[in-house]
C-alpha positions, -999 to +999 in steps of 0.1 A: -002-003+001+026+023+006+038+018-031+009+031-043+005+054-021+035+069-031+029+066-064-004+093-066+018+120-056+031+113-092-003+124-107-008+156-084-001+192-088+023+196-063+041+167-074+079+182-058+102+195-080+129+196-050+138+235-066+161+216-095+167+238-127+149+222-158+177+220-187+158+248-203+160+274-172+197+267-174+200+278-209+209+239-225+201+235-258+166+219-266+164+184-282+159+183-321+115+182-323+118+150-349+147+119-345+165+124-378+165+099-410+189+076-417+211+085-449+196+067-480+162+060-459+136+050-483+114+080-480+072+078-491+055+110-505+019+114-481-010+123-503-027+153-499-060+144-484-092+158-488-136+155-476-135+124-503-119+106-473-150+114-450-178+091-444-185+114-413-183+152-415-206+160-383-182+159-352-214+150-333-218+119-352-181+109-345-182+116-313-217+098-307-203+069-329-165+068-312-158+028-295-130+011-290-132-018-319-119-048-316-134-063-349-119-057-382-124-063-421-099-081-440-094-049-463-074-022-478-069+012-459-061+040-486-027+057-483-054+088-484-066+079-450-039+069-440-023+107-443-053+121-431-051+100-400-015+107-391-020+141-395-049+142-375-029+123-345+009+143-350+007+165-385+025+197-383+006+227-392+034+253-380+066+254-367+079+287-347+103+308-364+131+301-342+121+259-342+115+257-308+083+247-313+052+233-331+018+237-336+001+207-342-041+193-342-032+176-309-025+194-276+008+191-257+025+203-228+048+238-239+042+222-271+068+199-267+053+166-283+075+139-272+062+115-290+076+095-323+048+078-343+057+042-356+032+021-377+032-017-380+015-015-419-003-050-428-027-037-455-023-002-467-026+012-503+009+010-516+031+002-490+048-034-485+043-045-452+070-035-426+076-010-399+079+028-412+081+063-390+060+090-394+078+124-403+058+147-388+075+184-398+076+174-436+042+146-438+063+117-449+071+084-441+100+067-437+101+024-445+122+010-416+124-021-425+110-055-433+098-081-402+092-121-411+061-125-398+051-095-386+014-099-375+023-129-352+054-109-337+029-077-332+004-102-315+031-114-292+045-078-283+006-071-272+003-099-252-016-120-276-044-093-284-051-111-314-067-085-334-036-060-338-024-086-364-056-088-382-055-044-381-049-025-416-023-007-397-010-003-358+001+029-347+033+027-319+037+057-302+068+061-284+078+090-261+113+108-265+118+117-227+138+143-226+122+165-248+096+169-221+123+171-195+141+196-213+119+222-204+098+209-171+126+183-155+110+157-125+073+173-134+072+165-169+066+126-169+027+130-158+022+158-186+037+134-214+011+105-203-019+134-206-002+140-239-004+103-250-044+099-248-049+135-267-033+117-289-049+085-292-082+101-287-079+123-318-074+092-334-101+080-321-125+105-334-108+109-371-110+066-373-150+075-369-145+102-396-133+080-422-155+048-412-124+028-396-119+017-359-095+013-333-088+006-299-063+022-274-035-010-262-018+000-227-011-034-222+019-049-241+052-063-239+078-034-235+104-053-246+094-067-277+073-032-285+105-016-286+123-043-305+103-042-335+108-001-336+142-007-327+141+018-302+166+019-271+141+016-242+154+044-223+161+075-241+130+064-265+107+034-258+067+030-268+042+037-244+012+035-262-004+012-293-038+016-315-041-011-342-067+005-372-088-008-396-123-009-413-148-025-391 
């Protein structure tokens, strides 16, 4: 019970900073807004989307229809639909002139946006099966790797939730914690977890708009998920997942 009570403090507004100066307050340079891309990597341009991708355009209908959906059709997702979902969850509308922050459709404490979006692609128009990363600053994808038996490995990484491997695409959000720590120090982690919820809720509503379903997943094998997206588990690690497909 003592451990439980100690963890509750983490959620409170008076969580003790212990008068530690953040790296921003100490004048240290801020971390990059986005992970770099390896030289020679395969870049995929995402198409512009328009209202043609929408099944629902009424906000009330999207909110009323929002559900966690785990039964999916074996149906291909269009690249325009994926383009819209990526923009709705992490797309960049504008960068500040000093490259300090970005403005996006989703809220983030201090505009730090500490997440990277990875995709396990199973059945998306024009894309080979494999692991990708979204380049939010340029609205592109970078292809990372093919994975033999990706469906089974995705199911294993999500503790046997078999609907994951039946999705058209599964969003995997990693956290780069220093982006938030740089500004908010030890109080940053609560804010970053709140931000993850903002992202996934945007995905839920955007999915309803294009006639697709999703289901937020917070139960997963940390090491297996991190290995599938090739992150180190310390300076970047998986925090949330969401499979998407027609239902």
